[in-house]
PAGU-575573 format. One record per residue: residue number from 0; x, y, z of N, C-alpha, C in turn. Coordinates in steps of 0.001 Angstrom, whole numbers, plus 500000, padded with zeros to 6 digits. Atoms other than C-alpha are relative to their C-alpha. Layout:
BEGIN
pos / nx / ny / nz / cax / cay / caz / cx / cy / cz
NUM / X / Y / Z / X / Y / Z / X / Y / Z
...
***
This chain:
BEGIN
pos / nx / ny / nz / cax / cay / caz / cx / cy / cz
0 / 500163 / 499610 / 501400 / 496588 / 673216 / 104843 / 498980 / 501126 / 499860
1 / 501009 / 498952 / 500088 / 493534 / 675376 / 105462 / 500585 / 501355 / 500357
2 / 499416 / 498738 / 499568 / 495599 / 678012 / 107251 / 500813 / 500635 / 498879
3 / 499187 / 499465 / 501086 / 497891 / 678364 / 104250 / 499164 / 500670 / 498930
4 / 500840 / 499441 / 501060 / 494971 / 679142 / 101976 / 499328 / 501299 / 500425
5 / 500780 / 498862 / 499543 / 493235 / 681724 / 104140 / 500629 / 501362 / 499716
6 / 499450 / 498688 / 500279 / 495722 / 684606 / 103737 / 499814 / 500448 / 498551
7 / 500165 / 499630 / 501397 / 495069 / 684500 / 099991 / 498588 / 500433 / 499674
8 / 501359 / 499553 / 500234 / 491431 / 685430 / 100418 / 499998 / 501458 / 499578
9 / 500174 / 498608 / 500386 / 490359 / 688612 / 098692 / 498529 / 500249 / 499766
10 / 501391 / 499650 / 500190 / 487096 / 690468 / 098330 / 499890 / 501021 / 498886
11 / 500235 / 499051 / 501077 / 485647 / 692370 / 095409 / 498520 / 500045 / 499687
12 / 501374 / 499895 / 500460 / 482374 / 693585 / 093973 / 499837 / 499165 / 498746
13 / 500214 / 500740 / 501235 / 480953 / 691205 / 091374 / 499696 / 500960 / 498862
14 / 500202 / 499123 / 501140 / 480992 / 692770 / 087914 / 498711 / 499661 / 499273
15 / 501183 / 500236 / 500805 / 478140 / 693106 / 085501 / 500292 / 498965 / 498928
16 / 499938 / 500961 / 501100 / 477444 / 690687 / 082665 / 501050 / 500441 / 498983
17 / 498926 / 499688 / 500935 / 480517 / 690566 / 080407 / 499543 / 499653 / 498579
18 / 500605 / 500278 / 501284 / 478579 / 690773 / 077158 / 499558 / 501323 / 499396
19 / 500335 / 498735 / 500643 / 478189 / 693591 / 074667 / 498527 / 500075 / 499616
20 / 501408 / 500007 / 500370 / 474627 / 692510 / 073817 / 499146 / 500394 / 501197
21 / 500914 / 499571 / 498948 / 471806 / 694087 / 075796 / 498648 / 499339 / 499753
22 / 501296 / 500658 / 500200 / 468671 / 691967 / 076268 / 498876 / 501027 / 499871
23 / 501163 / 499131 / 500103 / 465401 / 693538 / 075230 / 499129 / 499816 / 501242
24 / 500872 / 500118 / 498835 / 462767 / 694172 / 077858 / 499053 / 498808 / 499870
25 / 500856 / 501177 / 500186 / 460527 / 691496 / 076328 / 500780 / 498729 / 500316
26 / 499181 / 501161 / 499645 / 463404 / 689021 / 076635 / 500133 / 499862 / 501514
27 / 499878 / 500034 / 498537 / 463836 / 689965 / 080297 / 498684 / 499558 / 500622
28 / 501293 / 500426 / 499463 / 460109 / 689601 / 080941 / 499769 / 498512 / 499736
29 / 500131 / 501426 / 500286 / 460167 / 686203 / 079239 / 500952 / 499168 / 500857
30 / 499084 / 500659 / 499064 / 463184 / 685265 / 081350 / 499317 / 499841 / 501357
31 / 500744 / 500059 / 498737 / 461111 / 686121 / 084433 / 498857 / 499004 / 499908
32 / 501118 / 500937 / 500172 / 458143 / 684191 / 083043 / 500489 / 498559 / 499994
33 / 499433 / 501350 / 499994 / 460358 / 681152 / 082445 / 500211 / 499514 / 501429
34 / 499773 / 500368 / 498601 / 461301 / 681176 / 086129 / 498681 / 499840 / 500753
35 / 501305 / 500124 / 499346 / 457700 / 681733 / 087220 / 499292 / 498708 / 499571
36 / 500535 / 501285 / 500456 / 456587 / 678792 / 085063 / 500619 / 498859 / 500810
37 / 499276 / 501038 / 499261 / 459245 / 676698 / 086825 / 499458 / 499892 / 501427
38 / 500515 / 500019 / 498625 / 458067 / 677698 / 090302 / 498558 / 499504 / 500031
39 / 501405 / 500410 / 500053 / 454427 / 677257 / 089339 / 499881 / 498490 / 499844
40 / 500025 / 501449 / 500205 / 455104 / 673726 / 088096 / 500473 / 499258 / 501248
41 / 499475 / 500660 / 498801 / 457113 / 672861 / 091204 / 498923 / 499892 / 501078
42 / 501006 / 500020 / 498944 / 454318 / 673827 / 093601 / 498779 / 499180 / 499591
43 / 501132 / 500805 / 500460 / 451580 / 672286 / 091463 / 500293 / 498517 / 500166
44 / 499630 / 501412 / 499900 / 453419 / 668968 / 091281 / 500207 / 499576 / 501449
45 / 499689 / 500357 / 498619 / 454632 / 669039 / 094880 / 498770 / 499856 / 500872
46 / 501192 / 500054 / 499170 / 451264 / 669759 / 096442 / 499062 / 498876 / 499561
47 / 500738 / 501189 / 500428 / 449752 / 666984 / 094354 / 500609 / 498730 / 500584
48 / 499300 / 501195 / 499487 / 452377 / 664528 / 095650 / 499869 / 499859 / 501508
49 / 499915 / 500061 / 498540 / 452380 / 665444 / 099343 / 498724 / 500528 / 500636
50 / 501250 / 499644 / 499333 / 449209 / 665469 / 101396 / 500287 / 500704 / 501325
51 / 499864 / 499409 / 498676 / 448564 / 667240 / 104675 / 500581 / 498993 / 500983
52 / 499466 / 501021 / 499095 / 449265 / 663951 / 106448 / 501484 / 499775 / 499755
53 / 498571 / 500128 / 500308 / 452597 / 663662 / 104630 / 500792 / 501115 / 500687
54 / 499329 / 498873 / 499348 / 453519 / 667103 / 105943 / 500076 / 499778 / 501506
55 / 500022 / 500242 / 498553 / 452481 / 666151 / 109479 / 500947 / 498871 / 500382
56 / 499097 / 501123 / 499725 / 454376 / 662857 / 109318 / 501461 / 500427 / 499923
57 / 498632 / 499465 / 500102 / 457478 / 664902 / 108410 / 500282 / 501032 / 501081
58 / 499853 / 499067 / 498865 / 456981 / 666945 / 111619 / 499983 / 501461 / 499555
59 / 500187 / 498613 / 500412 / 456096 / 670078 / 109676 / 498764 / 500558 / 500701
60 / 501143 / 499409 / 499285 / 453669 / 672540 / 111325 / 498676 / 499736 / 499287
61 / 501326 / 500282 / 500570 / 449947 / 671954 / 110804 / 499596 / 501037 / 498962
62 / 500382 / 498907 / 500903 / 449658 / 675303 / 109024 / 500908 / 500136 / 498781
63 / 498992 / 499793 / 501042 / 452646 / 674849 / 106698 / 499443 / 499759 / 498596
64 / 500470 / 500319 / 501343 / 450915 / 673179 / 103744 / 499023 / 501064 / 499497
65 / 500920 / 498932 / 500392 / 448218 / 675856 / 103747 / 500743 / 501223 / 499487
66 / 499194 / 498876 / 500474 / 450891 / 678518 / 103393 / 500583 / 499700 / 498623
67 / 499467 / 500340 / 501321 / 452429 / 676623 / 100482 / 498907 / 500034 / 498940
68 / 501104 / 499817 / 500941 / 449012 / 676555 / 098867 / 499896 / 501461 / 499584
69 / 500041 / 498571 / 500309 / 449054 / 680338 / 099104 / 501167 / 500398 / 499095
70 / 498844 / 499715 / 500854 / 452570 / 680476 / 097629 / 499740 / 499504 / 498581
71 / 500328 / 500538 / 501320 / 451384 / 678260 / 094774 / 499062 / 500939 / 499254
72 / 500918 / 499045 / 500621 / 448564 / 680708 / 094112 / 500739 / 501261 / 499562
73 / 499199 / 498828 / 500377 / 451069 / 683578 / 094097 / 500724 / 499742 / 498682
74 / 499213 / 500295 / 501200 / 453232 / 681857 / 091485 / 499102 / 499875 / 498773
75 / 500946 / 500093 / 501100 / 450216 / 681054 / 089328 / 499555 / 501391 / 499551
76 / 500376 / 498623 / 500323 / 449189 / 684702 / 089515 / 501130 / 500723 / 499287
77 / 498860 / 499385 / 500676 / 452695 / 685819 / 088548 / 500067 / 499556 / 498544
78 / 499990 / 500519 / 501360 / 452527 / 683564 / 085491 / 498928 / 500697 / 499163
79 / 501100 / 499376 / 500742 / 449133 / 684927 / 084427 / 500273 / 501472 / 499729
80 / 499708 / 498575 / 500151 / 450245 / 688502 / 084993 / 501026 / 500234 / 498895
81 / 498943 / 499811 / 500997 / 453428 / 688181 / 082927 / 499527 / 499584 / 498606
82 / 500543 / 500404 / 501301 / 451617 / 686306 / 080156 / 499145 / 501120 / 499402
83 / 500835 / 498907 / 500477 / 449153 / 689191 / 079915 / 500846 / 501175 / 499530
84 / 499132 / 498881 / 500353 / 451909 / 691799 / 079845 / 500744 / 499719 / 498693
85 / 499183 / 500343 / 501166 / 453988 / 689966 / 077221 / 499140 / 499757 / 498762
86 / 500885 / 500253 / 501125 / 451087 / 688875 / 075044 / 500404 / 498788 / 499186
87 / 499774 / 501142 / 500886 / 451602 / 686633 / 072011 / 501428 / 499456 / 500055
88 / 498610 / 500442 / 499962 / 455372 / 686444 / 072591 / 500351 / 499257 / 501288
89 / 499739 / 500650 / 498711 / 455014 / 684855 / 076032 / 500454 / 498550 / 499801
90 / 499489 / 501363 / 500092 / 457037 / 681660 / 076452 / 499070 / 499046 / 500729
91 / 500818 / 501053 / 499398 / 455334 / 678395 / 077366 / 500828 / 499237 / 501037
92 / 499256 / 500765 / 498981 / 456242 / 676119 / 080310 / 500931 / 498970 / 499374
93 / 499064 / 501039 / 500416 / 459166 / 673741 / 079974 / 499611 / 498680 / 500667
94 / 500134 / 501276 / 499298 / 459441 / 670131 / 081120 / 501063 / 499964 / 501082
95 / 499101 / 499886 / 498857 / 461033 / 669750 / 084536 / 500232 / 498648 / 500673
96 / 499711 / 501148 / 499147 / 462653 / 667191 / 086798 / 500499 / 500553 / 501332
97 / 499667 / 499397 / 498714 / 462583 / 668433 / 090371 / 500618 / 498961 / 500945
98 / 499259 / 500956 / 499157 / 464826 / 666884 / 093058 / 499268 / 499539 / 501242
99 / 500673 / 500358 / 498753 / 462248 / 666629 / 095850 / 499432 / 498582 / 499930
100 / 500501 / 501376 / 499902 / 461338 / 663118 / 096969 / 499118 / 499797 / 501226
101 / 500799 / 500072 / 498779 / 459551 / 663856 / 100256 / 499730 / 501425 / 500459
102 / 500301 / 498643 / 499558 / 458128 / 666828 / 102171 / 501224 / 500791 / 500446
103 / 498803 / 499284 / 499544 / 461522 / 667666 / 103701 / 500779 / 500590 / 498828
104 / 499272 / 499485 / 501155 / 463234 / 667980 / 100321 / 499149 / 500973 / 499200
105 / 500890 / 499000 / 500595 / 460167 / 669831 / 099010 / 500250 / 501354 / 500652
106 / 499774 / 498748 / 499270 / 460781 / 672446 / 101715 / 501326 / 500637 / 499595
107 / 498693 / 499432 / 500312 / 464496 / 672877 / 100984 / 500086 / 500440 / 498540
108 / 500013 / 499585 / 501403 / 463914 / 672984 / 097223 / 499195 / 501283 / 499838
109 / 500816 / 498792 / 500036 / 461191 / 675574 / 097743 / 500815 / 501208 / 500452
110 / 499170 / 498897 / 499505 / 463595 / 677722 / 099766 / 501027 / 500417 / 498954
111 / 499010 / 499676 / 501022 / 466236 / 677493 / 097046 / 499355 / 500740 / 498834
112 / 500651 / 499369 / 501143 / 463798 / 678376 / 094252 / 499570 / 501428 / 500318
113 / 500433 / 498653 / 499636 / 462369 / 681364 / 096108 / 501196 / 500944 / 500147
114 / 498814 / 499174 / 499793 / 465825 / 682635 / 097041 / 500657 / 500353 / 498677
115 / 499436 / 499737 / 501326 / 467157 / 682277 / 093497 / 499093 / 500959 / 499235
116 / 500926 / 499079 / 500649 / 464014 / 684040 / 092292 / 500260 / 501441 / 500393
117 / 499669 / 498651 / 499533 / 464875 / 687057 / 094428 / 501264 / 500506 / 499308
118 / 498741 / 499609 / 500638 / 468419 / 687106 / 093032 / 499812 / 500249 / 498506
119 / 500258 / 499829 / 501427 / 467065 / 686782 / 089491 / 499357 / 501350 / 499717
120 / 500687 / 498725 / 500225 / 464718 / 689756 / 089739 / 500912 / 501187 / 500293
121 / 499124 / 498867 / 499670 / 467277 / 691995 / 091446 / 501127 / 500131 / 498989
122 / 498929 / 499935 / 500981 / 469976 / 691053 / 088942 / 499547 / 500477 / 498635
123 / 500515 / 499628 / 501320 / 467761 / 691597 / 085889 / 499446 / 501419 / 499960
124 / 500606 / 498664 / 499953 / 466446 / 694981 / 087052 / 500749 / 501018 / 499160
125 / 499183 / 499048 / 500754 / 469336 / 696776 / 085319 / 499610 / 500075 / 498529
126 / 500353 / 500036 / 501414 / 467897 / 695804 / 081907 / 498611 / 500577 / 499721
127 / 501340 / 499442 / 500163 / 464472 / 697389 / 082497 / 500046 / 501519 / 500029
128 / 500096 / 498546 / 500014 / 463658 / 700993 / 081617 / 498555 / 500472 / 500084
129 / 501407 / 499663 / 499909 / 459864 / 700940 / 081398 / 499580 / 500046 / 501466
130 / 500310 / 499824 / 498572 / 458599 / 702279 / 084727 / 498952 / 499007 / 500485
131 / 501014 / 500975 / 499593 / 455580 / 699949 / 084754 / 500626 / 498628 / 500211
132 / 499312 / 501285 / 499847 / 457829 / 696924 / 084234 / 500838 / 499980 / 501275
133 / 499163 / 499923 / 498801 / 460178 / 698084 / 086986 / 499147 / 499858 / 501259
134 / 500862 / 500033 / 498818 / 457353 / 698628 / 089460 / 499402 / 498618 / 500224
135 / 500618 / 501323 / 499842 / 455621 / 695304 / 088783 / 501040 / 498945 / 500349
136 / 498940 / 500956 / 499668 / 458923 / 693395 / 088883 / 500420 / 500138 / 501460
137 / 499650 / 499777 / 498593 / 459757 / 695001 / 092226 / 498937 / 499420 / 500921
138 / 501085 / 500539 / 499183 / 456344 / 693991 / 093548 / 500079 / 498476 / 500075
139 / 499832 / 501456 / 499984 / 456950 / 690363 / 092523 / 501209 / 499617 / 500826
140 / 498770 / 500273 / 499238 / 460502 / 690428 / 093926 / 499722 / 500019 / 501503
141 / 500278 / 499876 / 498565 / 459167 / 691573 / 097311 / 499262 / 498776 / 500530
142 / 500744 / 501187 / 499574 / 456744 / 688640 / 097488 / 500916 / 498781 / 500044
143 / 499048 / 501115 / 500007 / 459464 / 686161 / 096503 / 500896 / 500061 / 501244
144 / 499132 / 499836 / 498830 / 461666 / 687582 / 099275 / 499264 / 499640 / 501285
145 / 500791 / 500349 / 498812 / 458878 / 687296 / 101864 / 499833 / 498477 / 500107
146 / 500193 / 501447 / 499999 / 458277 / 683692 / 100832 / 501277 / 499276 / 500395
147 / 498716 / 500596 / 499645 / 461970 / 682821 / 101044 / 500276 / 500143 / 501489
148 / 499762 / 499752 / 498571 / 462225 / 684419 / 104497 / 499091 / 499143 / 500868
149 / 500938 / 500814 / 499222 / 459119 / 682605 / 105731 / 500459 / 498549 / 500066
150 / 499583 / 501409 / 500032 / 460428 / 679201 / 104639 / 501182 / 499766 / 500932
151 / 498787 / 500266 / 499227 / 463840 / 679552 / 106236 / 499849 / 500323 / 501477
152 / 500147 / 499637 / 498586 / 462646 / 681151 / 109468 / 498856 / 499270 / 500673
153 / 501161 / 500589 / 499336 / 459121 / 679999 / 110307 / 499994 / 498479 / 499902
154 / 500054 / 501448 / 500192 / 459507 / 676479 / 108888 / 501312 / 499322 / 500375
155 / 498704 / 500635 / 499753 / 463220 / 675668 / 108976 / 500686 / 500521 / 501266
156 / 499499 / 499473 / 498724 / 463804 / 677712 / 112186 / 501430 / 500537 / 499887
157 / 498668 / 499431 / 500217 / 466855 / 679455 / 110736 / 499867 / 501501 / 499718
158 / 499968 / 498566 / 500238 / 467802 / 682983 / 109710 / 499044 / 500406 / 498873
159 / 500928 / 499538 / 501039 / 465151 / 684947 / 107752 / 500661 / 500853 / 498929
160 / 499265 / 499186 / 500962 / 467757 / 687029 / 105932 / 501454 / 499579 / 500014
161 / 498595 / 500388 / 500124 / 471410 / 686815 / 104920 / 500916 / 501104 / 500512
162 / 499216 / 498854 / 499566 / 473295 / 690110 / 105078 / 499127 / 501235 / 499831
163 / 500759 / 498762 / 500188 / 472272 / 693773 / 104832 / 499550 / 500172 / 498552
164 / 500374 / 499961 / 501407 / 472051 / 693232 / 101057 / 499709 / 498586 / 499518
165 / 500201 / 501281 / 500648 / 470530 / 690400 / 099078 / 500962 / 499901 / 498830
166 / 498981 / 500278 / 501013 / 472515 / 688885 / 096217 / 499426 / 500035 / 498597
167 / 500425 / 500022 / 501398 / 471774 / 689950 / 092642 / 500897 / 499082 / 499181
168 / 499255 / 500873 / 500901 / 472815 / 687314 / 090102 / 499732 / 500417 / 498563
169 / 500233 / 499658 / 501395 / 473299 / 687843 / 086383 / 499200 / 498901 / 499310
170 / 500907 / 500914 / 500695 / 471193 / 686082 / 083767 / 500575 / 498601 / 499873
171 / 499397 / 501322 / 500197 / 473641 / 683261 / 083072 / 500177 / 499247 / 501313
172 / 499879 / 500647 / 498696 / 474218 / 682586 / 086753 / 498664 / 499402 / 500434
173 / 501336 / 500501 / 499660 / 470481 / 682245 / 087337 / 499633 / 498823 / 499110
174 / 500355 / 501070 / 500939 / 470054 / 680124 / 084217 / 500763 / 498715 / 500316
175 / 499224 / 501179 / 499614 / 472822 / 677788 / 085375 / 499305 / 499244 / 501123
176 / 500709 / 500640 / 498896 / 470902 / 677117 / 088583 / 498667 / 499421 / 499533
177 / 501312 / 500457 / 500466 / 467518 / 676841 / 086839 / 500110 / 498794 / 499072
178 / 499870 / 501074 / 500986 / 468808 / 674541 / 084100 / 500197 / 498640 / 500652
179 / 499838 / 501268 / 499296 / 469508 / 671908 / 086740 / 498711 / 499222 / 500149
180 / 501282 / 500694 / 499878 / 465774 / 671115 / 086857 / 499189 / 500076 / 498709
181 / 500703 / 499893 / 501279 / 464798 / 671968 / 083265 / 500477 / 498882 / 499076
182 / 499677 / 501099 / 500915 / 464660 / 668936 / 080959 / 500021 / 500505 / 498564
183 / 500094 / 499449 / 501351 / 463558 / 670712 / 077780 / 498946 / 501091 / 499985
184 / 500973 / 498926 / 500158 / 461636 / 673760 / 076607 / 499435 / 499949 / 498587
185 / 500599 / 500020 / 501339 / 459252 / 674174 / 073642 / 500875 / 500741 / 498984
186 / 499177 / 499372 / 501036 / 461114 / 674959 / 070419 / 499394 / 501300 / 499502
187 / 500677 / 498779 / 500441 / 458540 / 677654 / 069709 / 500241 / 501182 / 500935
188 / 499738 / 498914 / 499059 / 459620 / 679671 / 072754 / 501017 / 500984 / 499442
189 / 499025 / 498979 / 500364 / 461438 / 682939 / 072170 / 501368 / 499635 / 500576
190 / 498657 / 500264 / 499463 / 465202 / 682316 / 072472 / 500365 / 501042 / 501063
191 / 499588 / 499091 / 498931 / 466535 / 683796 / 075687 / 501503 / 500243 / 499920
192 / 498570 / 499664 / 500088 / 469922 / 685561 / 075890 / 500789 / 499444 / 501181
193 / 499363 / 500627 / 498840 / 471290 / 683056 / 078385 / 500735 / 498739 / 499578
194 / 499316 / 501278 / 500156 / 473664 / 680120 / 078635 / 500269 / 499448 / 501386
195 / 499730 / 500650 / 498720 / 474299 / 677610 / 081386 / 501463 / 499594 / 500072
196 / 498644 / 500467 / 499745 / 477765 / 677067 / 082803 / 499933 / 498583 / 500579
197 / 499996 / 501331 / 499384 / 478794 / 673563 / 083946 / 499596 / 500068 / 501473
198 / 500463 / 500038 / 498611 / 477224 / 672560 / 087251 / 501170 / 499858 / 500961
199 / 498996 / 500051 / 498936 / 479263 / 672991 / 090431 / 499360 / 499396 / 501235
200 / 500545 / 500660 / 498817 / 478778 / 670773 / 093481 / 500959 / 500098 / 501171
201 / 499270 / 500032 / 498738 / 479889 / 671086 / 097095 / 499485 / 498814 / 500815
202 / 500475 / 501112 / 499166 / 479701 / 668250 / 099640 / 498804 / 500414 / 500848
203 / 501137 / 499739 / 499122 / 476447 / 668012 / 101559 / 500502 / 500314 / 501406
204 / 499608 / 499627 / 498649 / 476807 / 669751 / 104892 / 501257 / 500841 / 500091
205 / 498801 / 499151 / 499967 / 479800 / 671881 / 103887 / 499726 / 501263 / 500800
206 / 500169 / 498864 / 499110 / 480335 / 674696 / 106386 / 501184 / 500960 / 499902
207 / 498892 / 499040 / 499986 / 482427 / 677886 / 106665 / 501157 / 499505 / 500867
208 / 498805 / 500420 / 499281 / 485982 / 677185 / 107764 / 500491 / 498620 / 499611
209 / 499600 / 501347 / 500410 / 486033 / 673683 / 106296 / 500739 / 500040 / 498660
210 / 499361 / 500213 / 501294 / 488326 / 672575 / 103495 / 499293 / 498827 / 499341
211 / 500835 / 501014 / 500648 / 486187 / 670631 / 101034 / 500434 / 499828 / 498550
212 / 499712 / 500263 / 501408 / 486520 / 669073 / 097611 / 498742 / 500278 / 499178
213 / 501121 / 499658 / 500861 / 484303 / 670458 / 094864 / 500091 / 499187 / 498708
214 / 500024 / 500745 / 501260 / 483248 / 668796 / 091616 / 499321 / 500833 / 498925
215 / 500606 / 499385 / 501180 / 482523 / 670197 / 088158 / 500641 / 499378 / 498777
216 / 499528 / 500622 / 501233 / 482930 / 669009 / 084596 / 500299 / 501090 / 498976
217 / 499590 / 498937 / 500922 / 484845 / 671700 / 082718 / 501507 / 499959 / 499862
218 / 498562 / 499942 / 500240 / 488282 / 672165 / 081205 / 500435 / 501449 / 499871
219 / 499460 / 498653 / 500096 / 490490 / 675225 / 081346 / 501513 / 499921 / 499857
220 / 498542 / 499935 / 500141 / 494034 / 676206 / 080427 / 500630 / 500823 / 501107
221 / 499482 / 499168 / 498908 / 494350 / 678433 / 083474 / 500734 / 499141 / 501025
222 / 499213 / 500742 / 499014 / 497037 / 677292 / 085914 / 499420 / 500123 / 501403
223 / 500557 / 499785 / 498666 / 495228 / 678740 / 088930 / 498519 / 500347 / 499888
224 / 501424 / 499710 / 499934 / 491505 / 678649 / 089621 / 499647 / 500507 / 501391
225 / 500478 / 499443 / 498740 / 489551 / 680400 / 092334 / 498518 / 499678 / 500171
226 / 501426 / 500087 / 499719 / 486207 / 680019 / 094028 / 499560 / 501375 / 500481
227 / 500576 / 498717 / 499594 / 484274 / 683274 / 094172 / 498713 / 499708 / 500753
228 / 501181 / 500214 / 499170 / 481765 / 683078 / 097040 / 499186 / 501302 / 499966
229 / 500791 / 498787 / 500188 / 479137 / 685615 / 095964 / 498934 / 500077 / 501078
230 / 500995 / 499781 / 498947 / 477040 / 687049 / 098789 / 499769 / 501494 / 500142
231 / 500291 / 498581 / 499927 / 475260 / 690370 / 099041 / 500485 / 500709 / 498745
232 / 499485 / 499243 / 501138 / 476903 / 692976 / 096825 / 501483 / 499751 / 499759
233 / 498579 / 500274 / 500151 / 480357 / 691426 / 097062 / 500282 / 498531 / 499789
234 / 499560 / 501391 / 500149 / 482346 / 688278 / 096486 / 501308 / 499820 / 500744
235 / 498765 / 500356 / 499316 / 485027 / 686623 / 098589 / 500667 / 498885 / 499207
236 / 499278 / 500954 / 500841 / 487676 / 684759 / 096611 / 500956 / 499145 / 500825
237 / 499058 / 500918 / 499366 / 489626 / 681705 / 097749 / 500612 / 499127 / 498914
238 / 499345 / 500828 / 501031 / 492180 / 679678 / 095744 / 499486 / 498569 / 500024
239 / 500373 / 501397 / 500149 / 491197 / 676267 / 094429 / 501268 / 499205 / 499747
240 / 498778 / 500781 / 500135 / 493924 / 673659 / 094829 / 499930 / 499083 / 498778
241 / 499957 / 500929 / 501130 / 495026 / 671244 / 092123 / 499223 / 498723 / 500298
242 / 500820 / 501154 / 499608 / 493156 / 668555 / 094095 / 498516 / 500369 / 500066
243 / 501378 / 499490 / 500018 / 489969 / 670623 / 093655 / 499447 / 500197 / 501408
244 / 500464 / 499678 / 498660 / 489807 / 671571 / 097326 / 500075 / 501500 / 500227
245 / 500034 / 498584 / 499657 / 488963 / 674980 / 098735 / 499598 / 500124 / 501460
246 / 500403 / 499710 / 498631 / 488709 / 676398 / 102230 / 498892 / 501047 / 499957
247 / 501136 / 499077 / 499998 / 485292 / 678000 / 102666 / 500278 / 501103 / 501029
248 / 499713 / 498913 / 499057 / 485835 / 681459 / 104235 / 499119 / 499928 / 501242
249 / 500718 / 500154 / 498729 / 484856 / 681386 / 107893 / 499037 / 501144 / 500275
250 / 500846 / 498826 / 499760 / 483156 / 684798 / 107651 / 498651 / 499921 / 499297
251 / 501233 / 500062 / 500789 / 480369 / 683662 / 105322 / 498814 / 499573 / 500856
252 / 501238 / 500364 / 499325 / 476792 / 683495 / 106581 / 498843 / 500116 / 499027
253 / 501181 / 499934 / 500844 / 473415 / 682883 / 105000 / 500223 / 499336 / 498658
254 / 499909 / 500580 / 501336 / 472937 / 682052 / 101337 / 501211 / 500559 / 499267
255 / 498788 / 499643 / 500732 / 476124 / 682060 / 099260 / 499971 / 499247 / 498668
256 / 499966 / 500603 / 501328 / 476578 / 681377 / 095540 / 501456 / 499889 / 499543
257 / 498614 / 500160 / 500437 / 480063 / 679947 / 094803 / 500105 / 499756 / 498495
258 / 499740 / 500130 / 501431 / 481455 / 680173 / 091264 / 501489 / 499710 / 499817
259 / 498601 / 500257 / 500337 / 484682 / 678733 / 089825 / 500423 / 501011 / 498940
260 / 499540 / 498979 / 500935 / 486665 / 681487 / 088083 / 501509 / 499867 / 499770
261 / 498562 / 499921 / 500263 / 490098 / 682133 / 086573 / 500570 / 501302 / 500523
262 / 499608 / 498670 / 499543 / 490237 / 685547 / 088257 / 499639 / 500152 / 501468
263 / 500280 / 499819 / 498570 / 490447 / 686515 / 091922 / 499623 / 501432 / 500342
264 / 500398 / 498614 / 499751 / 489196 / 690074 / 091501 / 498591 / 500310 / 499505
265 / 501304 / 499688 / 500572 / 485992 / 689927 / 089462 / 499313 / 498722 / 499548
266 / 500781 / 501147 / 500451 / 483198 / 687578 / 088434 / 499221 / 500428 / 498755
267 / 500691 / 499733 / 501256 / 482219 / 687910 / 084767 / 499903 / 498695 / 499215
268 / 500203 / 501222 / 500775 / 481099 / 685394 / 082179 / 501290 / 499472 / 499396
269 / 498802 / 500464 / 500711 / 484463 / 685315 / 080426 / 501069 / 499416 / 500921
270 / 499060 / 500636 / 499075 / 486291 / 684201 / 083591 / 499334 / 498884 / 500807
271 / 500741 / 501042 / 499280 / 483612 / 681796 / 084843 / 500229 / 498638 / 499352
272 / 499774 / 501370 / 500462 / 484395 / 678093 / 084554 / 498816 / 499103 / 500333
273 / 501127 / 500840 / 499580 / 481505 / 676528 / 086485 / 499225 / 500699 / 501110
274 / 500843 / 499450 / 498948 / 478665 / 677362 / 088806 / 499165 / 501171 / 499504
275 / 499915 / 500147 / 498551 / 477124 / 678918 / 090696 / 499326 / 498745 / 500557
276 / 500714 / 500962 / 499173 / 476126 / 676395 / 093332 / 499194 / 500794 / 501020
277 / 500820 / 499355 / 498977 / 473656 / 677150 / 096125 / 500388 / 499439 / 501360
278 / 499647 / 500399 / 498642 / 474913 / 677056 / 099722 / 499233 / 500870 / 500991
279 / 500690 / 499235 / 498973 / 473076 / 678118 / 102870 / 500617 / 499680 / 501352
280 / 499335 / 500155 / 498706 / 474963 / 678665 / 106123 / 499155 / 500697 / 501064
281 / 500920 / 499446 / 499014 / 472462 / 679124 / 108950 / 500740 / 500687 / 501138
282 / 499474 / 499349 / 498792 / 473093 / 681495 / 111838 / 498825 / 500382 / 500893
283 / 501075 / 499769 / 499060 / 471098 / 682157 / 114994 / 499785 / 501490 / 500259
284 / 500367 / 498596 / 499732 / 469644 / 685361 / 116468 / 501153 / 500804 / 500601
285 / 498814 / 499318 / 499496 / 473020 / 686154 / 118044 / 501071 / 500139 / 498915
286 / 499048 / 499924 / 501100 / 474698 / 685945 / 114645 / 501041 / 498899 / 500011
287 / 499053 / 501102 / 499883 / 476439 / 682693 / 115537 / 499632 / 498905 / 499008
288 / 500235 / 501056 / 500983 / 476842 / 680022 / 112859 / 499406 / 498772 / 500659
289 / 500618 / 501238 / 499539 / 474705 / 676917 / 113254 / 500228 / 498937 / 498943
290 / 499724 / 501061 / 500972 / 475974 / 673780 / 111527 / 498926 / 498945 / 500038
***
């Protein structure tokens, strides 16, 4: 069955946000601040829960927790910086429910948050025109990327990068991922020009080349759905069966963001049904997949 699906794979560049409205720069900065608040809260809570001994008992390096302390300081600094830039219109922190239950899940959640942060900054850059905002956002993006690479390589002993290009995500795609840990936000916060699509889930341990069943809670009148596997500056499309199964393209490596769409040529809001999800397919120094 997997072989029958593979010839229908197609590749395309992901399209820009399918929305005539253009977010203001203050909205984009507040979008960034919302994500920085989230990261700041995650590290503050996580480092309060897990001691150095907890990290050692989880077979993490002796120096790992100290590095996460530094990352926590970075995120706190990002929050303070953006609050100063935005001024009185700066949004306040939300209430969160993070999925980590031990140091191991703290590490994997940290990697996901840092990686999504990189995709958020690169995807939102198109809405900035102020040169100071562009420069400072690029400086934050670079730190987020270094942190993501450090976690996956130095700690998780996997690939420090994905492809020759990182993956920019649009505002709604990022918000869909972030909303999975956001319980509520203050009503006084500036409304953000974002919406969350229904969550998309893949089986734990799913790997390229496997045919897997996905889950999401959404309805559509489309007779044929597709999974767009967004990676780098492109997307690889595969048909979704009526049993909600899809064959993950065997060529994928690194972090991939799958989205359910009604179109096999482009990924825009008006054809998105659910997702993205966050998948990470490790590969070694020879470029060989590691399951």
